[in-house]
C-alpha positions in Angstrom: 15.1 -253.7 76.3 13.0 -254.7 73.4 12.0 -252.3 70.6 8.3 -252.7 71.4 8.9 -251.7 75.0 11.0 -248.7 74.0 8.2 -247.5 71.7 5.7 -247.8 74.5 7.9 -245.7 76.8 8.4 -243.0 74.2 4.6 -242.9 73.5 3.9 -242.6 77.2 6.4 -239.8 77.5 4.8 -237.9 74.6 1.3 -238.3 76.1 2.6 -237.0 79.5 4.3 -234.0 77.9 1.2 -233.2 75.8 -1.0 -233.3 78.9 1.3 -231.1 80.9 1.4 -228.5 78.0 -2.4 -228.5 77.7 -2.8 -228.0 81.4 -0.2 -225.2 81.6 -1.5 -223.3 78.6 -5.1 -223.6 79.7 -4.1 -221.9 83.0 -3.3 -218.7 81.2 -7.0 -218.0 80.5 -8.7 -217.3 77.2 -7.2 -215.2 74.5 -8.6 -211.6 74.4 -9.1 -209.7 71.2 -9.4 -205.9 70.9 -11.6 -204.5 68.1 -9.9 -201.2 68.6 -6.3 -201.5 67.3 -5.2 -198.3 69.2 -6.4 -199.9 72.5 -4.6 -203.1 71.7 -1.4 -201.0 71.0 -1.7 -199.4 74.5 -2.3 -202.7 76.1 0.7 -204.3 74.4 2.9 -201.4 75.5 1.7 -201.7 79.1 2.3 -205.5 79.1 5.6 -205.1 77.2 4.3 -207.6 74.7 4.8 -206.5 71.1 3.3 -209.6 69.6 1.5 -212.9 70.3 -1.8 -213.6 71.9 -2.9 -211.6 74.9 -4.5 -213.8 77.6 -7.1 -212.7 80.2 -4.6 -213.7 83.0 -2.1 -211.2 81.6 -4.7 -208.4 81.6 -5.7 -209.2 85.2 -2.1 -208.2 86.2 -2.4 -204.6 84.9 -2.9 -202.1 87.6 -2.4 -198.9 85.6 -3.0 -198.0 82.0 -2.3 -194.6 80.3 -3.2 -194.0 76.6 -3.8 -190.3 76.2 -4.4 -188.8 72.7 -4.2 -192.3 71.2 -7.3 -192.3 68.9 -9.0 -195.0 71.0 -12.7 -195.3 70.2 -13.8 -198.6 71.7 -13.0 -200.1 75.1 -14.1 -203.7 74.4 -11.5 -206.1 75.9 -10.7 -203.7 78.8 -13.2 -205.6 81.0 -10.5 -208.3 81.5 -8.2 -205.8 83.3 -9.9 -206.7 86.5 -7.2 -205.3 88.8 -6.9 -201.9 87.1 -6.8 -199.1 89.6 -5.7 -196.1 87.4 -7.0 -195.4 83.9 -5.9 -192.3 82.0 -7.5 -192.1 78.6 -7.5 -188.3 78.1 -8.3 -187.0 74.7 -9.5 -190.0 72.7 -12.8 -190.7 70.9 -14.4 -192.9 73.5 -18.2 -192.8 73.8 -19.2 -196.2 75.3 -17.7 -196.8 78.7 -19.7 -199.9 79.5 -16.6 -202.1 79.8 -15.7 -200.1 82.9 -18.8 -201.2 84.8 -17.2 -204.3 86.4 -13.7 -202.9 86.9 -14.3 -202.7 90.6 -10.7 -201.9 91.6 -10.7 -198.5 89.8 -9.9 -195.6 92.0 -8.7 -193.0 89.5 -10.4 -192.5 86.2 -9.2 -189.7 83.9 -11.4 -189.4 80.8 -11.5 -185.7 79.8 -12.0 -184.7 76.1 -13.7 -187.8 74.9 -17.2 -188.3 73.5 -18.9 -189.7 76.6 -22.5 -188.8 77.2 -23.8 -191.7 79.4 -21.9 -192.4 82.6 -24.4 -195.0 83.9 -21.7 -197.7 83.7 -19.8 -195.8 86.4 -22.8 -195.7 88.6 -23.2 -199.4 88.1 -19.6 -200.0 89.1 -19.9 -201.0 92.8 -16.2 -200.5 93.3 -16.3 -196.7 92.8 -16.7 -195.2 96.3 -15.3 -192.9 98.9 -12.0 -191.2 97.9 -12.1 -192.3 94.3 -11.7 -189.7 91.5 -13.4 -189.4 88.1 -12.5 -186.7 85.6 -15.1 -186.1 82.9 -14.5 -182.5 81.7 -15.0 -181.7 78.0 -17.3 -184.6 77.3 -20.8 -184.1 75.9 -22.5 -185.5 79.1 -26.2 -186.0 78.8 -28.6 -184.1 81.2 -29.3 -187.5 83.0 -25.5 -188.0 83.5 -25.1 -184.5 84.9 -28.3 -184.2 87.0 -28.7 -187.8 88.1 -25.6 -190.0 87.7 -23.0 -187.5 88.9 -24.9 -186.8 92.1 -25.3 -190.5 92.7 -21.5 -191.0 92.4 -20.9 -188.0 94.7 -23.3 -189.4 97.2 -21.0 -192.5 97.4 -18.0 -190.3 98.1 -16.6 -190.2 94.6 -15.1 -186.9 93.6 -16.3 -186.1 90.1 -14.5 -183.4 88.1 -16.6 -182.1 85.2 -17.4 -178.9 83.2 
C-alpha cells in the first residue's frame, strides 16, 4: 500500500471518529449551570457526580431530590429536572419558586421554613393535581397565595399543608 493511500485511510478514520464523538456528546443535552452553589452541591450529590459538566439529560433522570437546611436561595437550573416527583427543600432561603412551574411530574413538594410568599408557579404547574401534597408551613405567604392560590390548588385535589 502506498504512503499516500495510507494517509488517506488514516484521515478518513479520524473524520469518522470525530463525527461519532460529536454526535454522541450532543445527545447528552446542553450543559446546565447553577447560580446557587448550594443547589449545585445538592444536585451533584444526587447524581453522584462530584465534578464535570452537568447535562440536561442527566437532570432529567432525577426523580427525587432532598436538600434540607442547605442554604439554598435560588432554584434556577432545577427546571431541567423534568422527571422530578419528590422535592424536599425544608429550611432553606428560597423565595422564588418559578422554576417549579413546569416540573409537571411533581407529586410531593416539601418547602416549609423558606422565604416563599408567591405560590403562583405552583398554580401554573398543570401537573399538580389530585393526591399530590405540598407543604408550605412557616413561609411568609402573601394574602393572595393564602386566599386565592391555595384554594385553587385544593380545588384540583392537591393537599396543601400550611400555617
